[in-house]
C-alpha positions in Angstrom: 33.6 -32.8 -14.5 29.9 -33.6 -14.0 30.3 -33.2 -10.2 31.4 -29.6 -10.7 28.5 -28.9 -13.0 26.1 -30.4 -10.5 27.6 -28.4 -7.6 27.3 -25.1 -9.6 23.7 -26.0 -10.6 22.8 -26.6 -7.0 24.4 -23.3 -6.0 22.5 -21.3 -8.6 19.3 -23.1 -7.8 19.8 -22.3 -4.0 20.5 -18.7 -4.8 17.3 -18.4 -6.9 15.2 -19.9 -4.1 16.8 -17.5 -1.6 16.1 -14.5 -3.8 12.4 -15.5 -4.3 12.0 -16.0 -0.5 13.5 -12.6 0.2 11.3 -10.8 -2.4 8.1 -12.4 -1.0 8.8 -11.3 2.5 8.5 -7.6 1.5 5.1 -8.2 0.0 3.9 -10.1 3.0 5.0 -7.2 5.2 3.0 -4.8 3.0 -0.3 -6.4 4.0 -1.0 -4.3 7.0 -4.4 -3.9 8.5 -5.0 -1.3 11.2 -7.7 0.8 12.8 -8.7 4.2 11.5 -7.6 6.7 14.2 -8.5 10.0 12.6 -10.1 11.5 9.5 -9.1 14.9 8.1 -10.4 16.9 5.1 -8.3 19.8 3.9 -10.4 21.9 1.5 -8.7 23.7 -1.4 -9.2 27.4 -1.8 -10.7 26.7 -5.2 -11.7 23.2 -6.5 -9.4 21.8 -9.2 -9.8 19.4 -12.1 -7.7 16.3 -11.9 -7.0 14.0 -14.8 -6.2 10.4 -13.8 -5.2 7.4 -15.9 -6.5 4.1 -14.5 -5.1 0.5 -14.8 -7.3 -0.3 -17.8 -5.9 2.7 -19.7 -9.0 4.7 -19.4 -8.7 8.4 -18.7 -11.0 10.2 -16.3 -11.4 13.8 -15.2 -12.7 14.5 -11.8 -13.4 17.7 -9.8 -11.4 17.7 -6.5 -12.5 19.8 -3.6 -9.6 19.0 -1.3 -7.4 16.3 0.3 -9.1 13.4 2.0 -6.7 12.1 4.6 -7.1 9.3 7.1 -4.7 8.1 9.8 -4.4 4.4 10.4 -2.7 2.8 13.4 -1.2 -0.5 12.6 -0.1 -2.9 15.4 3.6 -3.9 14.8 5.2 -7.3 15.5 6.9 -5.9 18.6 3.6 -4.7 20.1 3.9 -1.0 19.3 1.5 0.9 17.1 2.7 2.8 14.0 0.6 5.5 12.4 0.3 5.7 8.6 -1.2 8.6 6.8 -3.3 7.6 3.7 -4.4 10.1 1.1 -7.7 9.0 -0.5 -8.7 10.5 -3.9 -12.3 9.4 -3.7 -14.8 11.3 -1.5 -17.2 8.3 -1.5 -14.4 6.0 -0.1 -13.5 8.7 2.5 -17.2 9.0 3.6 -17.5 5.2 3.8 -14.6 4.9 6.3 -15.4 5.7 9.9 -13.0 6.2 12.9 -12.6 2.8 14.5 -13.0 0.8 11.3 -10.4 -1.7 10.1 -8.5 -0.5 7.1 -5.8 -2.2 4.9 -3.0 0.3 4.2 -1.0 -2.2 2.1 -2.4 -1.3 -1.3 -1.9 2.4 -0.7 1.7 1.9 0.4 2.8 -0.6 -2.3 1.6 1.2 -5.4 
């Protein structure tokens, strides 16, 4: 009787370890750093007011002039490059990034 209980316990424990290992591989793949290949600003016909809720729960209202877009090329494991389009909602962040800089696209894709 106790042998069956031990076998079932080991089986459940093995399944839990496998599940945790599988879940962590997705997060590891989300950490992707690449090179900024292009920057693009698409102005709006008329600036709009956006209301955003931040992690701390505070609400902020900002005037948005357009879309701040960067293209980041990330080297894949097989040696090819994959382009990711990242929309930035902050003009200061957009201005700070230059073509050729390293940029981590992970936080923008995992949200």
